[in-house]
C-alpha positions in Angstrom: -16.6 11.5 47.9 -20.3 11.5 49.2 -22.8 9.1 46.9 -24.6 12.6 46.1 -22.1 14.0 44.8 -21.2 11.1 42.6 -24.3 11.1 41.4 -24.4 14.4 40.3 -20.8 14.2 38.5 -22.6 11.4 36.6 -25.6 13.5 35.3 -23.0 16.0 34.5 -21.4 14.0 32.6 -24.4 12.2 30.8 -25.4 16.2 30.2 -22.0 16.8 28.6 -22.4 13.1 26.4 -25.7 14.0 25.2 -24.8 17.5 24.5 -22.1 16.1 22.0 -24.0 13.6 20.6 -26.9 16.0 19.8 -24.0 18.2 17.9 -22.9 15.1 16.1 -26.6 13.7 15.0 -27.6 17.4 13.7 -23.9 17.5 11.8 -24.4 14.1 10.2 -28.0 14.9 9.3 -26.9 18.5 7.9 -24.1 16.2 5.5 -26.7 14.0 4.3 -29.2 16.7 3.4 -26.4 18.1 1.4 -25.8 15.0 0.0 -29.4 14.7 -0.8 -29.8 18.1 -2.0 -26.7 17.8 -4.3 -27.7 14.3 -5.4 -30.9 15.5 -6.4 -29.2 18.9 -8.1 -27.4 16.6 -10.2 -29.9 14.5 -10.9 -32.1 17.3 -12.0 -29.4 19.1 -14.0 -28.5 15.9 -15.8 -32.5 15.5 -17.0 -32.1 19.2 -18.2 -28.7 18.5 -19.8 -30.1 14.9 -21.8 -33.0 17.1 -23.2 -31.1 19.8 -24.4 -28.8 17.2 -25.9 -31.8 15.2 -27.3 -33.1 18.6 -29.1 -29.5 19.7 -30.1 -29.0 16.8 -32.0 -32.8 16.5 -33.3 -32.6 19.9 -34.5 -29.5 19.0 -37.0 -31.2 15.5 -37.9 -34.1 17.7 -38.8 -32.1 20.2 -40.8 -31.0 17.2 -42.6 -34.3 15.8 -43.4 -34.9 19.3 -44.8 -32.3 18.9 -47.4 -33.3 15.4 -48.3 -36.8 16.5 -48.7 -35.9 18.9 -51.0 -33.8 16.6 -53.1 -36.7 14.5 -53.4 -38.8 17.5 -54.7 -35.7 18.2 -57.4 -36.1 14.6 -58.3 -39.6 14.7 -59.2 -39.4 17.9 -60.5 -36.5 19.5 -62.3 -38.1 22.5 -62.9 -38.3 22.8 -59.1 -35.4 24.9 -58.8 -37.5 27.8 -59.7 -39.3 28.1 -56.5 -38.0 29.7 -53.1 -39.3 32.7 -51.3 -37.7 35.8 -52.4 -38.2 37.3 -48.8 -35.4 35.5 -47.5 -31.9 37.1 -47.4 -30.3 33.9 -48.2 -32.1 34.0 -51.9 -30.7 37.5 -52.5 -29.5 37.4 -56.1 -31.7 34.7 -56.7 -34.8 34.4 -59.3 -37.1 32.4 -56.9 -40.7 32.5 -56.2 -43.3 30.8 -54.0 -45.4 27.7 -55.6 -48.8 27.4 -55.3 -51.8 24.9 -55.5 -50.7 21.7 -55.2 -47.1 22.5 -54.7 -47.5 24.7 -51.9 -44.6 23.9 -49.4 -44.8 25.2 -45.7 -40.9 24.6 -45.8 -40.5 27.9 -47.6 -42.1 30.0 -44.6 -39.9 33.0 -43.2 -40.7 35.2 -40.1 -42.6 34.4 -36.9 -45.9 34.3 -39.2 -44.2 32.0 -41.9 -44.8 28.2 -41.8 -42.9 25.3 -40.8 -42.9 21.8 -42.3 -43.0 18.6 -40.3 -40.6 16.0 -40.2 -42.1 12.7 -41.1 -42.8 10.3 -38.1 -41.6 13.0 -35.4 -45.4 13.4 -34.2 -45.3 17.1 -34.8 -41.9 17.4 -32.4 -39.5 18.5 -35.3 -39.7 20.6 -38.2 -37.5 22.3 -40.9 -37.5 25.2 -43.3 -35.2 25.9 -46.3 -34.1 28.9 -48.5 -32.7 28.4 -51.9 -30.1 30.1 -53.8 -30.3 29.6 -57.7 -28.2 32.5 -58.6 -25.2 30.3 -59.6 -27.3 27.1 -61.0 -27.7 28.4 -64.8 -23.8 28.9 -64.9 -22.4 25.9 -63.0 -25.6 23.5 -62.2 -25.3 24.4 -58.7 -27.8 25.0 -56.2 -27.6 26.1 -52.6 -30.0 25.4 -49.9 -29.9 26.7 -46.5 -32.3 24.0 -44.2 -33.0 25.0 -40.3 -34.1 22.4 -38.2 -36.3 22.8 -34.9 -36.8 20.4 -32.2 -38.3 22.0 -28.6 -36.4 25.3 -27.9 -33.4 24.5 -30.0 -32.6 25.3 -33.8 -29.7 24.8 -36.2 -28.8 25.6 -39.8 -26.8 23.8 -42.3 -25.7 25.2 -45.7 -25.7 22.2 -48.6 -24.7 22.7 -52.3 -26.7 20.4 -54.5 -25.1 19.6 -58.0 -26.6 17.6 -60.7 -25.3 14.3 -61.1 -24.5 13.4 -64.5 -22.1 12.7 -67.6 -19.4 14.8 -65.8 -19.4 12.4 -62.5 -17.1 10.7 -64.6 -13.7 11.1 -66.6 -14.8 8.2 -69.3 -18.4 7.3 -69.7 -19.9 5.0 -72.7 -23.2 3.8 -73.6 -21.9 1.2 -75.9 -18.4 -0.3 -76.2 -18.5 -0.9 -79.9 -17.7 1.5 -82.8 -20.2 3.9 -83.8 -22.5 1.6 -86.5 -22.3 4.9 -88.6 -18.9 4.3 -89.3 -18.1 0.4 -88.8 -21.4 -0.8 -90.9 -22.3 -3.0 -88.4 -26.1 -4.1 -87.8 -27.7 -1.6 -85.9 -30.6 -4.2 -85.1 -28.1 -6.8 -83.6 -25.6 -4.6 -82.5 -26.9 -2.0 -80.6 -27.4 -3.6 -77.5 -25.4 -4.1 -74.4 -23.0 -6.8 -74.0 -24.3 -8.6 -70.9 -28.0 -8.2 -72.9 -27.0 -10.3 -75.8 -25.0 -8.7 -78.0 -23.1 -11.0 -80.7 -19.4 -11.8 -79.3 -16.2 -11.1 -81.5 -15.4 -13.8 -83.8 -19.3 -14.5 -84.5 -20.9 -14.3 -87.7 -21.8 -10.9 -86.4 -19.1 -8.2 -86.1 -20.5 -5.5 -83.7 -16.8 -3.5 -83.7 -16.2 -4.0 -79.9 -13.3 -2.0 -78.6 -11.0 -2.8 -75.6 -8.8 -0.6 -73.5 -5.4 -1.3 -73.7 -2.0 -0.2 -75.5 -0.7 1.6 -72.6 -3.9 3.5 -72.0 -3.8 5.7 -68.7 -7.3 6.7 -67.0 -7.0 8.8 -64.2 -10.4 9.0 -63.0 -13.7 7.5 -62.6 -14.9 5.4 -65.2 -18.4 4.1 -65.9 -19.9 2.3 -68.6 -23.5 1.0 -69.4 -21.9 -1.9 -71.3 -19.4 -4.5 -70.7 -16.0 -3.4 -70.9 -13.2 -4.9 -72.5 -9.8 -4.4 -70.7 -6.0 -5.4 -71.7 -3.0 -3.7 -70.9 -4.7 -0.1 -69.7 -3.9 1.4 -66.1 -7.2 2.8 -63.9 -6.4 4.8 -60.8 -10.3 5.7 -60.2 -13.5 3.8 -59.6 -14.7 1.7 -62.3 -18.4 1.0 -62.6 -20.1 -1.4 -64.9 -23.9 -1.9 -65.4 -23.5 -5.5 -66.4 -25.7 -7.0 -63.6 -24.1 -10.0 -63.7 -22.0 -11.8 -60.8 -18.3 -12.1 -60.7 -15.9 -10.2 -62.9 -17.8 -7.5 -64.6 -15.4 -7.2 -67.4 -13.7 -9.0 -69.9 -10.3 -10.1 -70.1 -10.5 -9.7 -74.2 -8.8 -7.6 -76.9 -11.1 -6.2 -79.5 -10.8 -9.2 -81.5 -12.0 -11.7 -78.9 -8.7 -12.6 -77.7 -7.6 -13.5 -74.3 -5.4 -10.6 -72.9 -3.5 -9.5 -69.6 -1.6 -6.7 -68.2 -4.9 -4.9 -66.6 -4.4 -2.7 -63.4 -7.7 -2.2 -62.1 -6.9 -1.5 -57.9 -10.5 -1.1 -57.3 -11.8 -3.8 -59.8 -15.2 -3.2 -61.4 -18.2 -3.0 -59.4 -22.2 -2.6 -60.3 -23.5 0.7 -60.8 -27.2 1.2 -62.8 -27.8 2.3 -66.4 -27.1 6.2 -66.9 -29.6 7.3 -69.5 -28.4 9.3 -72.3 -30.5 12.1 -74.1 -31.8 11.5 -77.6 -31.1 15.2 -78.5 -29.2 18.1 -77.4 -32.0 20.6 -78.8 -33.0 21.8 -75.6 -29.7 23.8 -75.3 -30.8 25.7 -78.3 -33.5 27.1 -76.0 -30.8 28.9 -74.4 -30.6 31.3 -76.9 -34.2 32.5 -76.9 -35.0 36.1 -75.8 -38.9 35.4 -75.1 -38.1 33.0 -71.9 -37.0 35.9 -69.2 -37.8 33.4 -66.4 -36.5 30.5 -67.6 -33.7 32.0 -69.7 -32.6 35.2 -68.1 -29.4 35.5 -69.8 -29.7 34.2 -73.2 -26.3 32.8 -75.0 -25.7 32.9 -78.8 -27.2 31.1 -81.9 -24.9 30.7 -84.8 -26.0 28.9 -88.2 -24.3 26.7 -90.4 -20.3 26.1 -90.1 -18.9 28.2 -87.4 -15.4 28.5 -86.2 -14.4 29.6 -82.7 -10.7 30.5 -81.8 -10.3 31.3 -78.0 -7.8 34.0 -77.5 -6.0 33.9 -74.0 -7.1 37.6 -73.0 -10.7 36.6 -72.5 -11.9 37.1 -75.9 -12.9 34.7 -78.6 -12.8 34.9 -82.6 -15.9 33.8 -84.5 -16.4 32.9 -88.2 -20.2 32.3 -89.2 -20.9 33.3 -92.6 -24.7 31.6 -92.5 -25.4 33.4 -89.6 -28.5 36.2 -89.8 -29.8 36.3 -86.4 -28.1 35.3 -83.2 -30.6 35.0 -81.0 -34.4 33.8 -81.8 -37.9 33.9 -80.0 -40.5 31.3 -80.2 -40.5 27.6 -81.0 -40.7 27.0 -83.8 -39.1 30.4 -84.2 -40.8 33.0 -85.6 -38.6 36.2 -85.0 -34.8 36.7 -84.9 -32.8 39.4 -82.8 -29.2 40.4 -82.6 -26.9 41.4 -80.1 -23.7 42.5 -82.0 -21.7 43.6 -78.9 -22.4 40.1 -77.2 -22.8 37.6 -80.2 -20.8 39.8 -83.2 -22.3 41.7 -86.1 -23.6 39.5 -88.5 -22.8 40.3 -92.1 -19.7 40.6 -94.2 -18.3 43.7 -93.3 -14.9 43.6 -92.0 -14.9 42.3 -88.3 -18.1 40.8 -89.0 -19.0 37.1 -88.3 -19.2 36.6 -92.2 -16.0 38.4 -93.0 -12.9 36.2 -93.8 -11.0 37.0 -90.3 -14.7 37.0 -88.1 -15.5 39.0 -85.3 -13.7 39.2 -82.3 -15.8 39.3 -78.8 -15.8 38.8 -75.3 -15.9 35.1 -74.3 -19.8 34.7 -73.1 -19.5 34.6 -69.1 -21.1 31.7 -67.9 -23.3 31.0 -71.0 -23.6 28.8 -74.1 -23.2 29.3 -78.1 -25.3 26.7 -80.1 -24.3 26.2 -83.8 -27.5 24.8 -86.0 -27.7 23.4 -89.4 -28.8 25.8 -92.0 -32.7 25.9 -91.7 -34.4 25.4 -95.5 -36.9 28.2 -96.5 -37.5 31.3 -95.3 -40.2 30.6 -92.7 -37.2 30.2 -90.3 -35.2 33.7 -89.5 -32.1 32.1 -90.0 -33.3 30.0 -93.3 -31.8 30.0 -96.7 -33.5 28.7 -99.9 -32.1 25.6 -101.2 -31.7 27.0 -105.0 -31.2 30.1 -106.8 -29.2 33.2 -106.5 -30.2 33.8 -103.0 -29.5 30.4 -101.7 -26.0 31.2 -100.6 -24.4 33.9 -98.4 -22.1 36.7 -99.9 -18.9 35.4 -101.7 -20.3 31.8 -101.9 -21.6 29.6 -104.8 -22.2 26.3 -105.6 -18.7 25.6 -106.4 -17.7 26.9 -102.8 -19.8 24.5 -101.4 -19.2 21.8 -103.7 -15.3 21.9 -102.3 -15.9 22.6 -98.7 -17.6 24.2 -96.2 -16.5 28.0 -96.9 -14.3 28.6 -93.8 -11.2 26.8 -94.3 -12.2 22.9 -94.2 -10.9 20.8 -95.6 -7.5 22.7 -95.7 -4.9 22.6 -98.2 -3.7 19.1 -99.6 -6.1 17.6 -97.2 -8.2 14.4 -98.6 -11.6 13.6 -97.3 -14.0 10.8 -98.2 -16.9 12.8 -98.7 -17.2 16.7 -98.5 -21.0 16.8 -97.5 -20.3 14.0 -94.9 -17.1 15.7 -93.5 -17.8 19.4 -94.4 -21.0 19.8 -95.4 -21.7 23.5 -96.4 -24.9 23.7 -94.6 -24.2 21.6 -91.5 -24.1 22.8 -87.9 -20.6 22.0 -87.5 -18.4 24.1 -84.9 -14.4 24.0 -85.6 -12.4 25.3 -81.9 -9.2 25.7 -81.0 -7.0 28.1 -78.9 -6.7 29.4 -74.8 -10.0 29.8 -73.0 -10.0 32.6 -70.5 -13.7 32.2 -69.2 -16.5 30.0 -68.5 -18.5 29.0 -71.6 -20.0 26.0 -73.1 -20.0 25.1 -77.4 -22.6 23.0 -78.4 -23.5 22.1 -82.1 -26.5 20.2 -83.9 -24.0 18.3 -86.0 -20.1 18.0 -85.5 -17.7 19.3 -83.0 -13.9 19.3 -84.3 -11.1 20.1 -82.4 -8.7 21.7 -84.5 -5.9 22.2 -82.4 -5.1 22.2 -78.6 -8.1 23.5 -76.2 -5.8 25.4 -73.0 -7.3 27.3 -69.9 -5.5 30.3 -69.3 -6.3 29.4 -66.0 -6.9 26.2 -64.6 -8.4 27.0 -61.4 -11.3 29.3 -62.8 -11.6 28.7 -66.5 -14.1 25.8 -67.8 -15.2 24.7 -71.0 -18.1 22.2 -72.4 -18.3 20.5 -76.0 -21.4 19.2 -76.8 -22.1 17.6 -80.2 -25.4 15.8 -81.1 -23.2 13.7 -83.4 -19.5 12.9 -83.2 -16.6 15.0 -81.2 -14.0 14.8 -83.7 -10.2 15.3 -82.9 -9.4 16.6 -86.1 -6.3 14.7 -87.8 -6.1 15.4 -91.7 -4.3 13.8 -93.9 -3.0 14.0 -97.7 -3.1 11.5 -100.3 -0.4 9.6 -99.0 -1.9 9.3 -95.4 0.6 11.2 -94.2 -0.4 13.5 -91.4 -0.9 17.3 -91.9 -0.7 18.6 -88.5 2.0 18.6 -85.6 1.9 15.5 -83.3 0.2 15.2 -79.8 -2.9 17.3 -78.8 -4.3 18.7 -75.6 -8.1 19.6 -74.9 -9.3 21.0 -71.4 -12.9 20.3 -71.5 -16.2 18.4 -70.7 -16.9 16.6 -74.0 -19.9 14.9 -74.8 -21.2 13.3 -77.9 -25.3 12.8 -77.7 -26.0 10.1 -80.4 -22.6 9.3 -81.7 -19.1 9.1 -80.9 -15.5 10.9 -79.3 -12.9 10.2 -82.0 -9.8 10.7 -83.8 -10.5 11.2 -87.4 -8.5 9.0 -89.6 -7.5 7.1 -86.8 -6.2 4.2 -88.7 -3.8 6.8 -90.9 -1.2 9.3 -90.4 0.8 7.3 -88.4 1.9 7.9 -84.8 0.2 11.0 -83.5 2.1 10.8 -80.2 -0.3 11.3 -77.2 -4.0 12.8 -76.5 -4.2 14.3 -73.4 -7.7 15.2 -72.0 -8.0 17.1 -68.6 -11.8 17.0 -68.1 -14.5 14.6 -68.8 -15.6 12.3 -71.9 -19.5 11.0 -72.6 -20.0 9.1 -75.6 -22.9 7.2 -77.0 -20.6 4.5 -78.6 -16.7 4.3 -78.1 -14.5 6.2 -80.1 -11.2 4.8 -81.9 -8.5 6.6 -81.0 -5.2 4.7 -81.8 -5.4 1.7 -84.4 -2.3 -0.3 -85.2 0.3 1.9 -85.7 -1.5 5.1 -85.8 -3.4 7.5 -83.8 -2.7 8.4 -80.5 -2.1 6.9 -76.9 -4.6 8.1 -74.4 -4.0 10.0 -71.4 -7.0 11.0 -69.7 -7.3 12.7 -66.3 -10.3 14.0 -64.4 -11.1 17.4 -63.7 -11.4 17.3 -60.1 -13.7 20.5 -60.1 -16.5 18.4 -62.1 -17.5 16.9 -58.5 -18.6 20.1 -57.6 -19.5 22.4 -60.5 -20.2 21.8 -64.1 -19.9 23.9 -67.4 -22.2 26.4 -67.9 -26.0 25.0 -69.4 -24.0 21.4 -69.9 -26.2 18.7 -70.8 -27.9 16.2 -67.9 -28.4 12.3 -68.2 -32.4 11.8 -69.1 -33.1 10.9 -65.3 -31.4 13.8 -63.7 -30.8 13.6 -60.0 -28.9 15.6 -57.6 -26.1 14.9 -54.8 -24.4 16.9 -52.0 -21.5 18.0 -53.1 -20.6 20.3 -49.9 -22.2 20.7 -46.4 -21.4 22.5 -43.5 -23.1 24.0 -40.4 -23.7 27.3 -40.0 -25.1 29.7 -37.5 -29.1 29.4 -37.0 -30.7 31.4 -39.3 -33.9 31.4 -37.2 -35.1 31.4 -33.8 -37.7 28.8 -32.6 -40.6 31.3 -32.7 -39.3 31.7 -36.6 -37.7 35.4 -36.6 -34.4 35.7 -38.7 -31.1 35.9 -36.9 -28.4 38.1 -38.1 
């Protein structure tokens, strides 16, 4: 091959290789470009996703902040349950209105023109709204709130049930771990103080009648005492708390006489929890029978005067006997006039089928409401008042001898021996005597004593609910004769939330009548002073179980502690209620 041909071939080869190289370079460049583009795309989408996640989580945090802010308003003002925005569909069926003046709240906004409240510390980047449903508040003590949080372009909503925290959070609550001084005769000055605050010990010169858990007691539920408990042979299956601020063991392994004892079964131990303040009176419950408070009391209950018996009938009715009652609803405070609602509360008077007749009046159980039994007012300034002397000072059929031998509605029973008629069964006392099978939801409150005269049961344990509130003692009726023999069959079952505001829950004649079997309580018990249920070879063994529904609901218009707080009993996320612009979503 000539040199010129060899040169031409080399040039052709170079041209061929350069073309291949160019293709390779272009190809690699395209791959790199795609990789860079993909990386940039992934990076940008990651930034968008991260921002979306932040907004998503932030909106939920803002919704939670709304619930917490509403709780704080309730804590500072119990009357705040009346406020809300009636234009909200969530508040349908509720009685709410917007607060004004210094109470104006931007969180009650609705619609695109409505306001939002800013989450504190968010620099304006997070906000919330909430809507209130108080339609179940009077019947169960439960409020519902729907809170919507907003961050960026994201909104999220939650619904929370808020329940008053109070006595029914415990199966067994006691203020002082001593017997009621009215019964023991102990010095009020020296004894009505907490054990951890210096109350005299048993065996000292001052006997304060301390009471211990023991004798095979079984307590199946949460327990709290503001005092230092004495625990011997007893079994607790739930949390046990005490306001004893000390360190180490917060209860005493001692019996009522101060002797060291054993046999305690407290799986979770006794832990500290602050004092729960007892109210001084249940008189505010009487307000629920007034007809002139349409905003605060939209559905008044029934007021009965003087000794009153209530027998619950399983079909959803109750038979009420109340001879001293003149008006079953009232107006004003002090009371200025009275109103009667016969179909609801029964007809007053002594005609057959009326409240004053021997058989009483049978009426439907008040749905989600209460009855209040007051002492007989003296004089005529109160429409339910009766003179204290003269021919007009008694209901029809009553005489001074009637009131000298009992209360006129069957107490004391035949052959029953009592130490004092006026004290136990006073003719003008606001005592209520309760038994039977309840079908419904109701609370029974008295200005004086509550006597549980037989089993108190539920027709339907999933829906029926009862509250028993005595200003003074709540007695498990246990009549005895002159030989100290029991006049009733043994064993007693009570399904209810029980509260004695200023005294005690106790077995009447606990130290007489012999062994009575088992006192079964399914519900909750709260009292100022410990009540004696068993003494020596007399009385009942305790079998107390907590009604788990009390974690979420309360008996209608049940009494709350002095300082009322609210806790979230149920919380769930729901579909967003509003867009970020504020428009309502379906």
